[in-house]
C-alpha positions as CSV (number, residue, x, y, z in Angstrom):
1,M,-12.7,12.1,-38.3
2,S,-11.0,9.6,-40.5
3,R,-14.2,8.5,-42.1
4,E,-16.4,10.3,-44.6
5,N,-19.5,11.8,-43.0
6,T,-22.4,9.5,-43.8
7,S,-25.1,11.1,-41.6
8,S,-28.0,13.1,-43.0
9,V,-26.2,16.4,-42.0
10,D,-24.4,17.9,-45.0
11,M,-20.8,18.5,-44.3
12,A,-18.9,20.2,-47.1
13,N,-15.4,19.3,-45.8
14,G,-16.1,15.7,-44.8
15,K,-14.5,14.1,-47.8
16,K,-11.5,16.4,-47.6
17,M,-11.0,15.7,-43.9
18,A,-11.3,11.9,-44.5
19,Y,-8.8,12.1,-47.3
20,F,-6.1,13.9,-45.2
21,A,-6.7,11.6,-42.2
22,N,-6.3,8.5,-44.4
23,Q,-3.1,10.0,-45.8
24,E,-1.7,10.5,-42.3
25,K,-2.6,6.9,-41.4
26,A,-0.9,5.6,-44.6
27,V,2.3,7.4,-43.7
28,M,2.3,6.0,-40.2
29,R,1.7,2.4,-41.5
30,S,4.5,2.7,-44.0
31,E,6.9,3.7,-41.2
32,F,6.2,0.4,-39.5
33,N,6.3,-1.7,-42.6
34,K,9.6,-3.6,-42.7
35,S,9.6,-4.6,-46.3
36,G,12.4,-2.9,-48.1
37,K,14.4,-2.4,-45.0
38,E,17.4,-4.5,-44.1
39,V,16.9,-6.1,-40.8
40,A,20.0,-6.7,-38.6
41,K,20.5,-10.1,-37.2
42,Q,18.6,-10.4,-34.0
43,V,20.5,-11.2,-30.8
44,I,18.9,-14.1,-29.0
45,N,18.9,-14.0,-25.2
46,A,20.4,-10.5,-25.2
47,K,19.7,-10.0,-21.5
48,K,21.2,-13.4,-20.5
49,A,24.9,-12.3,-20.3
50,P,24.5,-9.4,-17.8
51,N,22.0,-11.3,-15.7
52,L,24.1,-14.5,-15.7
53,V,26.9,-12.8,-13.8
54,S,24.6,-11.6,-11.0
55,A,22.8,-14.9,-10.9
56,K,26.1,-16.8,-10.4
57,A,27.0,-14.4,-7.6
58,K,23.7,-14.8,-6.0
59,A,23.9,-18.6,-6.2
60,K,27.4,-18.6,-4.8
61,K,26.2,-16.5,-1.8
62,K,23.2,-18.8,-1.2
63,A,25.5,-21.9,-1.3
64,K,27.9,-20.3,1.2
65,L,25.0,-19.5,3.6
66,A,23.6,-23.0,3.2
67,K,26.9,-24.5,4.0
68,A,27.3,-22.3,7.1
69,S,23.8,-23.3,8.1
70,R,24.5,-27.0,7.8
71,K,27.7,-26.6,9.7
72,K,25.9,-24.8,12.5
73,N,23.1,-27.4,12.7
74,K,25.7,-30.2,12.8
75,R,27.1,-29.1,16.2
């Protein structure tokens, strides 16, 4: 319904419907357009800090289990 009716059937409101649909599209596109808006500085690796703590804990646990395993196999 966003295009004007180009078929052989005459539709009186085709142009009006296409006009309003195109206006709605233009509004949606302008919301996503970033020109004119001030963009905050992006945080790089934002997820790294919370995951780093859990990764360190996991690595520490694995190292402890590996050490226990080596000690057990040594006997």
